[in-house]
All heavy atoms as an XYZ file, in Angstrom:
848
protein
N     -13.626     10.108     15.790
C     -12.418      9.486     14.955
C     -12.018     10.495     13.996
O     -12.826     11.062     13.271
C     -12.984      8.242     14.148
C     -11.909      7.601     13.237
S     -12.386      6.272     12.394
C     -12.859      5.101     13.667
N     -10.699     10.720     13.912
C     -10.179     11.702     12.983
C     -10.121     11.194     11.556
O     -10.378      9.953     11.348
C      -8.763     12.119     13.346
O      -7.901     11.023     13.164
N      -9.957     12.117     10.530
C      -9.941     11.725      9.243
C      -8.827     10.701      8.941
O      -8.930      9.707      8.135
C      -9.835     12.913      8.341
C      -9.848     12.549      6.805
C      -9.836     13.906      6.001
O      -8.999     14.772      6.267
O     -10.585     13.908      5.080
N      -7.630     11.075      9.523
C      -6.434     10.119      9.302
C      -6.761      8.756      9.867
O      -6.218      7.712      9.306
C      -5.205     10.779     10.007
C      -4.731     11.920      9.383
C      -5.236     13.230      9.832
O      -6.184     13.290     10.659
N      -4.695     14.399      9.393
N      -7.371      8.650     11.037
C      -7.701      7.380     11.661
C      -8.629      6.620     10.711
O      -8.496      5.410     10.450
C      -8.343      7.454     12.949
C      -7.304      7.843     14.040
C      -7.975      8.260     15.329
O      -9.165      8.814     15.356
N      -7.367      7.797     16.409
N      -9.571      7.305     10.146
C     -10.548      6.592      9.293
C      -9.769      6.069      7.989
O     -10.055      5.038      7.597
C     -11.665      7.629      8.799
N      -8.915      6.928      7.455
C      -8.183      6.531      6.280
C      -7.288      5.143      6.601
O      -7.190      4.302      5.805
C      -7.254      7.666      5.776
C      -8.046      8.776      4.982
C      -6.923      9.866      4.660
C      -8.738      8.220      3.741
N      -6.700      5.280      7.735
C      -5.802      4.190      8.011
C      -6.642      2.909      8.273
O      -6.152      1.790      7.915
C      -5.065      4.508      9.433
C      -4.013      3.377      9.849
C      -3.228      3.696     10.905
O      -3.266      4.863     11.524
N      -2.310      2.783     11.328
N      -7.788      2.944      8.931
C      -8.738      1.893      9.107
C      -9.254      1.228      7.746
O      -9.262      0.063      7.490
C      -9.884      2.107     10.071
C      -9.517      2.186     11.585
C     -10.607      2.489     12.461
O     -11.757      2.194     11.890
O     -10.411      2.886     13.558
N      -9.552      2.239      6.875
C      -9.977      1.794      5.444
C      -8.802      1.100      4.848
O      -9.105      0.020      4.166
C     -10.456      3.071      4.685
C     -10.936      2.648      3.341
C     -12.211      2.226      3.208
C     -10.038      2.706      2.312
C     -12.684      1.879      1.861
C     -10.621      2.288      1.095
C     -11.842      1.830      0.821
O     -12.202      1.407     -0.358
N      -7.695      1.618      4.849
C      -6.580      1.095      4.193
C      -6.200     -0.342      4.675
O      -5.951     -1.323      4.039
C      -5.362      1.831      4.099
S      -5.538      3.336      3.012
N      -6.272     -0.410      6.063
C      -6.020     -1.709      6.723
C      -7.025     -2.764      6.315
O      -6.685     -3.905      5.936
C      -5.968     -1.547      8.190
C      -4.472     -1.475      8.676
C      -4.414     -1.377     10.214
O      -4.332     -0.438     10.783
N      -4.380     -2.637     10.765
N      -8.300     -2.333      6.241
C      -9.356     -3.269      5.837
C      -9.252     -3.790      4.441
O      -9.335     -4.854      4.048
C     -10.644     -2.615      6.004
O     -10.861     -2.273      7.336
N      -8.810     -2.708      3.457
C      -8.651     -3.112      2.046
C      -7.458     -4.068      2.022
O      -7.606     -5.204      1.200
C      -8.271     -1.830      1.249
C      -7.703     -2.148     -0.074
C      -8.658     -2.394     -1.172
C      -6.442     -2.276     -0.379
C      -8.123     -2.785     -2.357
C      -5.940     -2.507     -1.622
C      -6.859     -2.839     -2.626
O      -6.400     -3.129     -3.908
N      -6.387     -3.919      2.622
C      -5.174     -4.801      2.443
C      -5.512     -6.168      3.040
O      -5.140     -7.161      2.481
C      -3.883     -4.199      3.120
C      -3.353     -3.018      2.357
C      -3.245     -1.810      2.822
C      -2.902     -3.234      1.004
C      -2.748     -0.733      2.176
C      -2.436     -2.207      0.226
C      -2.322     -0.880      0.852
N      -6.174     -6.215      4.132
C      -6.624     -7.486      4.720
C      -7.529     -8.213      3.676
O      -7.450     -9.488      3.455
C      -7.295     -7.313      5.987
C      -6.407     -6.875      7.101
C      -7.098     -6.474      8.418
O      -8.236     -6.396      8.434
O      -6.364     -6.138      9.431
N      -8.458     -7.463      3.148
C      -9.437     -8.060      2.210
C      -8.786     -8.596      0.934
O      -9.334     -9.660      0.308
C     -10.458     -7.147      1.783
N      -7.675     -8.039      0.454
C      -7.052     -8.585     -0.723
C      -5.827     -9.553     -0.423
O      -5.172     -9.924     -1.381
C      -6.481     -7.344     -1.628
C      -7.624     -6.487     -2.130
C      -5.529     -6.539     -0.981
N      -5.803     -9.962      0.889
C      -4.779    -10.922      1.046
C      -3.345    -10.461      1.349
O      -2.458    -11.223      1.193
N      -3.223     -9.127      1.608
C      -1.965     -8.591      1.857
C      -1.569     -8.933      3.331
O      -2.338     -9.213      4.308
C      -1.910     -7.211      1.786
O      -2.090     -6.889      0.258
N      -0.161     -8.992      3.703
C       0.165     -9.238      4.967
C       0.616     -7.994      5.605
O       1.468     -7.246      5.230
C       1.471    -10.107      4.888
C       2.152    -10.518      6.189
O       1.544    -10.448      7.206
N       3.490    -10.734      6.219
N      -0.098     -7.601      6.602
C       0.167     -6.414      7.450
C       1.467     -6.662      8.423
O       1.149     -7.474      9.355
C      -1.047     -5.704      8.194
C      -2.073     -5.314      6.968
C      -0.641     -4.653      8.946
C      -3.329     -4.848      7.561
N       2.484     -6.159      8.012
C       3.765     -6.557      8.898
C       3.623     -5.930     10.278
O       3.969     -6.556     11.264
C       4.993     -6.247      7.997
C       5.029     -7.028      6.746
C       6.233     -6.406      8.869
C       6.150     -6.694      5.782
N       3.347     -4.592     10.199
C       3.325     -3.756     11.463
C       2.263     -2.675     11.277
O       2.086     -2.211     10.191
C       4.621     -3.220     11.769
N       1.671     -2.300     12.347
C       0.698     -1.173     12.379
C       0.857     -0.476     13.698
O       0.959     -1.123     14.771
C      -0.641     -1.773     12.183
O      -1.637     -0.711     12.285
N       0.836      0.814     13.628
C       0.780      1.669     14.895
C      -0.009      2.918     14.502
O      -0.279      3.176     13.360
C       2.292      1.821     15.404
C       3.160      2.685     14.583
C       4.425      2.759     15.276
C       5.297      3.719     14.546
N       6.575      3.953     15.352
N      -0.055      3.841     15.509
C      -0.725      5.038     15.242
C      -0.204      5.851     14.104
O       1.033      6.072     14.126
C      -0.745      5.906     16.610
C      -1.539      7.176     16.440
C      -1.484      8.011     17.766
C      -2.265      9.106     17.728
N      -2.089     10.006     16.578
N      -0.953      6.080     13.154
C      -0.604      6.903     11.901
C       0.313      6.255     10.929
O       0.871      6.946     10.016
C      -0.076      8.228     12.311
C      -0.982      9.221     13.087
O      -2.210      9.008     12.821
O      -0.662     10.006     13.875
N       0.631      4.794     11.052
C       1.439      4.278     10.065
C       1.271      2.795     10.015
O       0.928      2.171     11.017
C       2.905      4.519     10.480
C       3.904      4.052      9.414
S       5.333      4.878      9.681
C       6.325      4.023      8.345
N       1.416      2.291      8.794
C       1.302      0.807      8.610
C       2.339      0.360      7.629
O       2.704      1.208      6.845
C      -0.057      0.197      8.109
C      -0.521      0.864      6.814
C      -1.205      0.473      9.167
C      -1.743      0.221      6.137
N       2.813     -0.827      7.822
C       3.901     -1.386      6.980
C       3.065     -2.759      6.352
O       2.669     -3.547      7.164
C       5.076     -1.819      7.829
S       6.330     -2.839      6.872
N       2.955     -2.860      5.068
C       2.185     -3.912      4.373
C       3.026     -4.565      3.359
O       3.541     -3.799      2.525
C       0.731     -3.437      4.044
C       0.821     -2.354      3.007
C      -0.072     -4.548      3.621
N       2.915     -5.877      3.343
C       3.575     -6.554      2.164
C       2.463     -7.079      1.270
O       1.471     -7.659      1.663
C       4.275     -7.804      2.695
C       4.983     -8.725      1.796
C       5.702     -9.821      2.397
O       5.685    -10.096      3.506
N       6.485    -10.462      1.514
N       2.562     -6.500     -0.054
C       1.463     -6.668     -1.029
C       1.935     -7.887     -2.018
O       3.085     -7.759     -2.480
C       1.031     -5.484     -1.668
C       2.071     -4.681     -2.443
C       0.320     -4.498     -0.710
C       1.737     -3.622     -3.170
N       1.005     -8.772     -2.401
C       1.444     -9.698     -3.327
C       1.386     -9.063     -4.745
O       0.984     -8.043     -5.002
C       0.245    -10.802     -3.199
C      -0.890    -10.041     -2.465
C      -0.249     -8.929     -1.737
N       1.794     -9.930     -5.684
C       2.062     -9.414     -7.066
C       0.768     -8.911     -7.649
O       0.788     -7.802     -8.295
C       2.548    -10.678     -7.910
C       2.730    -10.232     -9.362
C       3.198    -11.500    -10.249
N       4.574    -11.637     -9.973
C       5.281    -12.332    -10.873
N       4.722    -13.065    -11.874
N       6.550    -12.533    -10.596
N      -0.334     -9.514     -7.569
C      -1.692     -9.110     -8.155
C      -2.047     -7.657     -7.652
O      -2.405     -6.750     -8.390
C      -2.656    -10.076     -8.061
C      -3.182    -10.410     -6.652
O      -2.211    -10.392     -5.707
O      -4.434    -10.525     -6.511
N      -1.900     -7.588     -6.277
C      -2.206     -6.197     -5.734
C      -1.120     -5.197     -6.219
O      -1.595     -3.937     -6.402
C      -2.266     -6.373     -4.160
C      -2.559     -5.056     -3.545
C      -3.366     -7.349     -3.836
N       0.076     -5.508     -6.258
C       1.053     -4.521     -6.676
C       0.760     -4.011     -8.061
O       0.921     -2.870     -8.351
C       2.506     -5.276     -6.565
C       3.700     -4.282     -6.997
O       3.510     -3.436     -7.833
O       4.674     -4.488     -6.290
N       0.363     -4.901     -9.003
C       0.008     -4.597    -10.390
C      -1.063     -3.564    -10.301
O      -1.111     -2.730    -11.159
C      -0.290     -5.782    -11.191
C       0.826     -6.621    -11.502
C       0.324     -7.853    -12.366
C       1.553     -8.730    -12.799
N       1.055     -9.864    -13.589
N      -2.020     -3.693     -9.402
C      -3.212     -2.843     -9.372
C      -2.942     -1.508     -8.783
O      -3.507     -0.531     -9.113
C      -4.369     -3.451     -8.450
C      -4.886     -4.618     -9.101
C      -5.846     -5.511     -8.135
O      -6.001     -5.064     -7.013
O      -6.489     -6.356     -8.650
N      -1.931     -1.398     -7.673
C      -1.710     -0.142     -7.048
C      -0.610      0.607     -7.478
O      -0.427      1.778     -7.117
C      -1.593     -0.422     -5.510
C      -2.782     -1.017     -4.760
C      -2.524     -1.320     -3.352
C      -4.009     -0.317     -5.021
N       0.370      0.027     -8.202
C       1.399      0.584     -8.657
C       1.461      0.948    -10.200
O       0.766      0.122    -10.932
C       2.867     -0.080     -8.314
O       2.796     -1.289     -8.991
C       2.933     -0.364     -6.855
N       2.145      1.844    -10.687
C       2.079      2.151    -12.050
C       3.469      1.762    -12.601
O       4.359      2.605    -12.920
C       1.743      3.672    -12.216
C       1.505      4.091    -13.750
O       1.130      3.119    -14.533
O       1.697      5.197    -14.049
N       3.657      0.399    -12.858
C       4.953      0.092    -13.280
C       4.681     -1.051    -14.363
O       5.145     -2.233    -14.244
C       5.806     -0.651    -12.189
C       5.819      0.027    -10.840
C       6.757     -0.545     -9.905
N       6.395     -1.713     -9.295
C       7.190     -2.391     -8.424
N       8.280     -2.055     -8.113
N       6.673     -3.564     -7.981
N       4.035     -0.720    -15.416
C       3.715     -1.835    -16.473
C       4.980     -2.455    -17.104
O       4.960     -3.515    -17.444
C       2.716     -1.060    -17.354
C       3.073      0.364    -17.245
C       3.504      0.537    -15.862
N       5.963     -1.527    -17.310
C       7.137     -2.104    -18.014
C       7.924     -3.005    -17.039
O       8.500     -3.917    -17.532
C       7.973     -0.914    -18.556
C       7.247     -0.161    -19.589
C       6.977      1.213    -19.335
C       7.024     -0.564    -20.878
C       6.308      1.975    -20.306
C       6.327      0.138    -21.793
C       6.009      1.358    -21.562
N       7.985     -2.641    -15.833
C       8.569     -3.579    -14.861
C       7.984     -4.917    -14.891
O       8.580     -6.018    -15.078
C       8.591     -2.989    -13.411
C       8.984     -3.935    -12.474
C      10.290     -4.252    -12.229
C       7.980     -4.627    -11.563
C      10.723     -5.108    -11.282
C       8.416     -5.503    -10.646
C       9.783     -5.678    -10.451
O      10.205     -6.575     -9.424
N       6.563     -4.974    -14.923
C       5.890     -6.242    -14.770
C       6.047     -6.927    -16.133
O       6.067     -8.152    -16.196
C       4.331     -6.068    -14.401
C       4.368     -5.723    -12.882
C       4.012     -4.582    -12.217
C       4.740     -6.564    -11.853
N       4.091     -4.728    -10.945
C       4.627     -5.874    -10.688
C       5.222     -7.975    -11.744
C       4.950     -6.450     -9.445
C       5.602     -8.398    -10.540
C       5.389     -7.710     -9.425
N       5.994     -6.200    -17.212
C       6.305     -6.862    -18.520
C       7.577     -7.489    -18.525
O       7.709     -8.607    -19.101
C       6.090     -5.864    -19.644
C       5.898     -6.266    -20.902
S       5.386     -5.061    -22.225
C       5.866     -3.531    -21.586
N       8.561     -6.934    -18.080
C       9.906     -7.503    -17.976
C      10.009     -8.667    -17.101
O      10.609     -9.795    -17.403
C      11.028     -6.368    -17.594
C      12.387     -7.035    -17.539
C      13.234     -7.155    -18.482
C      12.936     -7.411    -16.240
N      14.345     -7.668    -18.026
C      14.226     -7.949    -16.688
C      12.595     -7.612    -14.950
C      15.201     -8.513    -15.841
C      13.411     -8.216    -14.139
C      14.802     -8.600    -14.477
N       9.476     -8.535    -15.913
C       9.428     -9.712    -15.077
C       8.730    -10.995    -15.520
O       9.316    -12.014    -15.427
C       8.711     -9.264    -13.775
C       8.274    -10.536    -12.782
C       9.511     -8.230    -12.858
N       7.663    -10.746    -16.197
C       6.981    -11.879    -16.745
C       7.630    -12.428    -18.036
O       7.662    -13.602    -18.300
C       5.516    -11.373    -17.103
C       4.674    -11.298    -15.770
C       3.396    -10.477    -15.939
O       3.027    -10.126    -17.150
O       2.715    -10.385    -14.929
N       8.251    -11.584    -18.859
C       9.070    -12.035    -19.983
C      10.206    -12.802    -19.622
O      10.607    -13.833    -20.240
C       9.408    -10.894    -20.942
N      10.897    -12.463    -18.483
C      12.044    -13.097    -17.955
C      11.796    -14.310    -16.999
O      12.626    -14.936    -16.494
C      12.930    -12.082    -17.349
C      13.549    -11.115    -18.183
S      14.642    -11.974    -19.367
C      14.513    -10.834    -20.687
N      10.489    -14.513    -16.833
C      10.042    -15.445    -15.847
C      10.656    -15.314    -14.419
O      11.075    -16.301    -13.926
C      10.250    -16.937    -16.383
C       9.361    -17.890    -15.709
O       8.276    -17.595    -15.211
N       9.776    -19.138    -15.802
N      10.828    -14.109    -14.090
C      11.381    -13.795    -12.682
C      10.408    -13.967    -11.595
O       9.118    -13.910    -11.851
C      11.910    -12.355    -12.801
C      13.078    -12.039    -13.700
C      14.507    -12.741    -13.202
O      14.673    -12.791    -11.867
O      15.181    -13.216    -14.004
N      10.837    -14.071    -10.347
C      10.062    -14.250     -9.150
C      10.477    -13.166     -8.177
O      11.203    -13.603     -7.201
C      10.005    -15.607     -8.587
C       9.500    -16.756     -9.494
C       7.972    -16.552     -9.939
O       7.295    -16.122     -9.002
N       7.736    -16.675    -11.080
N      10.107    -11.923     -8.541
C      10.623    -10.959     -7.513
C       9.837    -10.981     -6.109
O       8.809    -11.582     -6.090
C      10.190     -9.573     -8.261
C       9.035    -10.083     -8.900
C       9.221    -11.424     -9.523
N      10.519    -10.538     -5.078
C       9.822    -10.604     -3.689
C       8.684     -9.741     -3.683
O       8.648     -8.819     -4.619
C      10.926    -10.098     -2.798
C      11.867     -9.306     -3.661
C      11.850     -9.930     -5.026
N       7.792     -9.978     -2.870
C       6.541     -9.095     -2.722
C       6.962     -7.725     -2.309
O       8.012     -7.608     -1.566
C       5.639     -9.641     -1.700
C       4.918    -10.870     -2.200
O       4.852    -11.206     -3.426
O       4.370    -11.640     -1.318
N       6.423     -6.702     -2.776
C       6.598     -5.288     -2.389
C       5.998     -4.978     -1.095
O       5.055     -5.383     -0.635
C       5.809     -4.489     -3.465
O       6.342     -4.658     -4.770
C       6.034     -2.893     -3.201
N       6.820     -4.169     -0.359
C       6.425     -3.790      0.953
C       6.271     -2.320      0.884
O       7.147     -1.521      0.422
C       7.642     -4.007      1.970
C       7.779     -5.543      2.152
C       7.230     -3.419      3.340
C       8.918     -5.961      2.989
N       5.066     -1.835      1.223
C       4.710     -0.408      1.366
C       4.724      0.159      2.761
O       4.293     -0.518      3.721
C       3.275     -0.231      0.884
C       3.023     -0.650     -0.607
C       1.432     -0.335     -0.940
C       3.850      0.233     -1.522
N       5.270      1.268      2.866
C       5.319      1.970      4.264
C       4.360      3.179      3.983
O       4.776      4.071      3.400
C       6.597      2.408      4.575
C       7.641      1.271      4.703
C       8.426      0.894      3.589
C       7.709      0.495      5.867
C       9.311     -0.184      3.676
C       8.620     -0.567      5.894
C       9.389     -0.936      4.788
O      10.089     -1.990      4.904
N       3.190      3.159      4.657
C       2.287      4.171      4.504
C       2.112      4.944      5.839
O       1.841      4.300      6.881
C       0.947      3.609      4.103
C       0.923      2.663      2.812
C      -0.406      2.135      2.623
C       1.466      3.454      1.677
N       2.053      6.274      5.806
C       1.763      7.114      6.989
C       0.679      7.991      6.752
O       0.257      8.324      5.591
C       3.083      7.921      7.491
C       3.530      8.893      6.507
C       4.676      9.614      7.035
C       5.014     10.954      6.201
N       6.185     11.634      6.714
N      -0.124      8.206      7.699
C      -1.380      8.996      7.623
C      -1.355     10.280      8.261
O      -2.425     10.939      8.319
C      -2.574      8.086      8.228
C      -2.621      6.780      7.370
C      -1.919      5.599      7.761
C      -3.448      6.702      6.375
C      -1.946      4.442      7.158
C      -3.522      5.478      5.640
C      -2.768      4.397      5.938
N      -0.238     10.608      8.666
C      -0.043     11.928      9.284
C       1.302     12.508      8.945
O       2.343     11.754      9.027
C      -0.294     11.921     10.717
O       0.169     13.159     11.373
N       1.550     13.788      8.522
C       2.768     14.254      8.250
C       3.847     14.179      9.295
O       5.008     13.932      9.156
C       2.531     15.716      7.836
C       1.153     15.917      7.723
C       0.451     14.846      8.338
N       3.415     14.131     10.574
C       4.255     14.043     11.750
C       4.401     12.764     12.368
O       4.659     12.612     13.577
C       4.018     15.159     12.652
C       2.593     15.199     13.238
O       1.709     14.537     12.479
O       2.318     15.779     14.144
N       3.843     11.694     11.573
C       3.886     10.227     12.116
C       5.270      9.842     12.455
O       6.317     10.261     11.771
C       3.264      9.366     11.238
N       5.426      8.979     13.579
C       6.704      8.321     13.884
C       6.969      7.295     12.828
O       6.119      6.404     12.608
C       6.496      7.644     15.206
C       7.783      6.953     15.711
O       8.837      7.177     14.959
O       7.696      6.085     16.686
N       8.069      7.474     12.103
C       8.396      6.626     10.933
C       9.346      5.443     11.229
O      10.043      4.910     10.483
C       9.048      7.505      9.840
C       8.225      8.599      9.323
C       8.978      9.410      8.229
O       9.972      9.099      7.801
O       8.171     10.423      7.768
N       9.372      5.137     12.666
C      10.306      4.016     12.954
C       9.925      2.646     12.426
O      10.751      1.773     12.535
C      10.268      3.978     14.486
O       9.020      3.700     15.014
N       8.770      2.444     11.793
C       8.486      1.129     11.191
C       9.205      0.908      9.926
O       9.520     -0.150      9.541
C       6.989      1.079     10.924
C       6.035      0.814     12.063
C       4.650      0.770     11.558
C       6.377     -0.315     12.839
N       9.689      2.068      9.376
C      10.345      2.018      8.018
C      11.777      1.912      8.269
O      12.376      2.503      9.033
C      10.060      3.279      7.337
N      12.460      1.179      7.468
C      13.945      0.996      7.459
C      14.617      2.412      7.183
O      13.834      3.240      6.593
C      14.375      0.110      6.448
C      13.109     -0.485      5.820
C      11.928      0.229      6.423
N      15.884      2.567      7.505
C      16.483      3.947      7.370
C      16.405      4.539      6.009
O      16.116      5.739      5.948
C      17.978      3.772      7.811
C      18.693      5.064      7.835
C      20.118      4.769      8.232
O      20.380      3.954      9.050
O      21.031      5.658      7.743
N      16.460      3.930      4.955
C      16.551      4.339      3.632
C      15.100      4.456      2.991
O      14.967      5.146      1.840
C      17.417      3.612      2.635
C      18.909      3.565      3.081
C      19.757      2.750      2.245
C      19.524      4.993      3.169
N      14.073      3.849      3.605
C      12.777      3.953      3.083
C      12.038      5.155      3.403
O      12.101      5.574      4.654
C      11.884      2.660      3.534
N      11.388      5.803      2.490
C      10.635      7.031      2.806
C       9.214      6.597      2.804
O       8.638      6.246      1.815
C      10.964      8.088      1.866
C      10.197      9.371      2.125
C      10.790     10.556      1.303
C      10.025     11.723      1.502
N       9.396     12.174      2.732
N       8.519      6.662      3.989
C       7.128      6.312      4.070
C       6.208      7.295      3.182
O       6.599      8.438      3.062
C       6.554      6.357      5.448
C       7.936      6.261      6.257
C       9.011      6.876      5.292
N       5.223      6.701      2.597
C       4.373      7.541      1.608
C       3.140      8.119      2.526
O       2.603      7.385      3.194
C       3.726      6.479      0.632
C       2.945      7.263     -0.512
C       2.601      6.248     -1.614
O       3.065      5.094     -1.710
O       1.633      6.743     -2.373
N       2.989      9.339      2.336
C       1.899     10.089      3.006
C       0.562      9.865      2.418
O       0.490     10.054      1.140
C       2.195     11.604      3.249
C       1.115     12.377      3.966
C       0.983     11.949      5.337
C       1.560     13.851      3.830
N      -0.402      9.249      3.080
C      -1.598      8.927      2.647
C      -2.738     10.132      3.128
O      -2.938     10.286      4.162
C      -2.188      7.596      2.966
C      -1.345      6.532      2.455
C      -3.602      7.344      2.378
C      -0.982      6.367      1.044
N      -3.148     10.885      2.174
C      -4.140     11.981      2.501
C      -5.212     11.909      1.375
O      -5.094     11.318      0.307
C      -3.471     13.417      2.604
C      -2.446     13.494      3.633
C      -2.709     13.682      1.173
N      -6.387     12.410      1.666
C      -7.422     12.473      0.666
C      -6.862     13.077     -0.661
O      -6.282     14.069     -0.715
C      -8.575     13.322      1.371
C      -8.279     13.169      2.698
C      -6.751     13.164      2.970
N      -7.221     12.343     -1.748
C      -6.902     12.841     -3.048
C      -5.434     12.375     -3.592
O      -5.158     12.629     -4.655
N      -4.582     11.729     -2.691
C      -3.246     11.321     -3.070
C      -3.434     10.104     -4.060
O      -4.481      9.350     -4.114
C      -2.372     10.995     -1.963
S      -2.888      9.360     -1.053
N      -2.432     10.006     -4.947
C      -2.535      8.873     -5.937
C      -2.769      7.496     -5.438
O      -3.624      6.749     -5.917
C      -1.190      8.996     -6.806
C      -1.122      7.804     -7.846
C      -1.662      8.028     -8.935
C      -0.238      6.641     -7.557
C      -1.544      6.936     -9.947
C      -0.189      5.709     -8.508
C      -0.892      5.783     -9.727
O      -0.865      4.818    -10.654
N      -2.014      7.206     -4.410
C      -2.206      5.797     -3.994
C      -3.489      5.433     -3.332
O      -4.151      4.487     -3.575
C      -1.150      5.457     -2.786
C      -1.131      4.109     -2.247
C      -0.391      3.038     -3.081
N       1.118      3.494     -3.191
C       1.694      3.091     -4.224
N       1.220      2.272     -5.096
N       2.982      3.446     -4.226
N      -4.106      6.448     -2.635
C      -5.382      6.248     -2.021
C      -6.472      6.217     -3.117
O      -7.432      5.482     -3.075
C      -5.803      7.427     -1.136
C      -7.116      7.236     -0.282
C      -7.032      5.893      0.555
C      -7.275      8.462      0.627
N      -6.363      7.047     -4.246
C      -7.262      6.838     -5.332
C      -7.140      5.680     -6.037
O      -8.204      5.028     -6.350
C      -6.893      8.024     -6.392
C      -7.257      9.534     -5.853
C      -6.798     10.507     -6.922
C      -8.701      9.717     -5.580
N      -5.983      5.020     -6.122
C      -5.898      3.693     -6.692
C      -6.568      2.698     -5.876
O      -7.211      1.806     -6.305
C      -4.367      3.375     -6.822
C      -3.628      4.112     -7.998
C      -4.004      3.897     -9.302
N      -3.631      2.515     -9.685
C      -3.362      2.189    -10.909
N      -3.389      3.140    -11.901
N      -3.018      0.988    -11.244
N      -6.455      2.841     -4.462
C      -7.040      1.784     -3.566
C      -8.510      1.952     -3.657
O      -9.242      0.902     -3.737
C      -6.583      2.121     -2.056
C      -5.102      1.662     -1.955
C      -7.386      1.374     -1.061
C      -4.546      2.108     -0.641
N      -9.118      3.188     -3.778
C     -10.524      3.378     -3.913
C     -11.096      2.727     -5.182
O     -12.016      2.005     -5.230
C     -10.856      4.713     -3.942
C     -10.956      5.504     -2.551
C     -10.651      6.873     -2.429
C     -10.998      4.744     -1.390
C     -10.642      7.479     -1.212
C     -10.932      5.463     -0.191
C     -10.803      6.783     -0.185
O     -10.793      7.361      1.055
N     -10.269      2.959     -6.326
C     -10.533      2.319     -7.586
C     -10.629      0.920     -7.634
O     -11.508      0.222     -8.090
C      -9.781      2.974     -8.714
N      -9.591      0.273     -7.019
C      -9.434     -1.244     -7.062
C     -10.462     -1.780     -6.067
O     -11.095     -2.845     -6.418
C      -8.075     -1.587     -6.648
C      -7.029     -1.142     -7.631
C      -7.395     -1.502     -9.139
N      -7.692     -2.811     -9.301
C      -8.366     -3.321    -10.397
N      -8.648     -2.583    -11.331
N      -8.430     -4.636    -10.474
N     -10.803     -1.180     -4.933
C     -11.831     -1.644     -4.073
C     -13.296     -1.654     -4.705
O     -13.975     -2.536     -4.581
C     -11.836     -0.912     -2.784
N     -13.608     -0.572     -5.531
C     -14.731     -0.453     -6.317
C     -14.776     -1.635     -7.175
O     -15.863     -2.273     -7.502
C     -14.912      0.905     -6.882
C     -16.188      1.064     -7.588
C     -16.138      2.511     -8.233
C     -17.431      2.759     -9.027
N     -17.485      4.000     -9.642
N     -13.680     -1.774     -8.091
C     -13.751     -2.857     -9.057
C     -13.752     -4.231     -8.467
O     -14.543     -5.061     -9.021
C     -12.314     -2.752     -9.883
O     -12.186     -1.479    -10.489
C     -12.343     -3.773    -10.989
N     -13.018     -4.455     -7.425
C     -13.068     -5.856     -6.726
C     -14.436     -6.046     -6.247
O     -15.017     -7.198     -6.181
C     -12.006     -5.856     -5.739
C     -10.626     -6.207     -6.305
C      -9.683     -6.265     -5.159
N      -8.262     -6.554     -5.570
C      -7.689     -7.837     -5.489
N      -8.467     -8.754     -4.941
N      -6.536     -8.019     -5.920
N     -15.123     -4.936     -5.632
C     -16.380     -5.057     -5.058
C     -17.461     -5.434     -6.091
O     -18.562     -5.975     -5.750
N     -17.383     -4.976     -7.325
C     -18.305     -5.219     -8.338
C     -18.140     -6.596     -8.801
O     -18.887     -7.458     -9.038
C     -18.001     -4.224     -9.449
């Protein structure tokens, strides 16, 4: 199993464990809809969430397009969406590891 495949399997397992909806998955790419609590953990948007909660808004769940290879087929993502490349040491993967560790404790 390649490193990219291992990362993809880990991320899929994480998203399933936290109750996210995996919309689509194929070789080297996944599309996942993350609920509000997971979005707060994985994204760095504290002012956005402060505003949403102050205004009592109900924004739709965030959809992440993650690719695990630079040359992955990006057909799962809409035309204007740019899939995020997940490689060892990238910001999103470090956040996933940190949250998995915290949730596991």
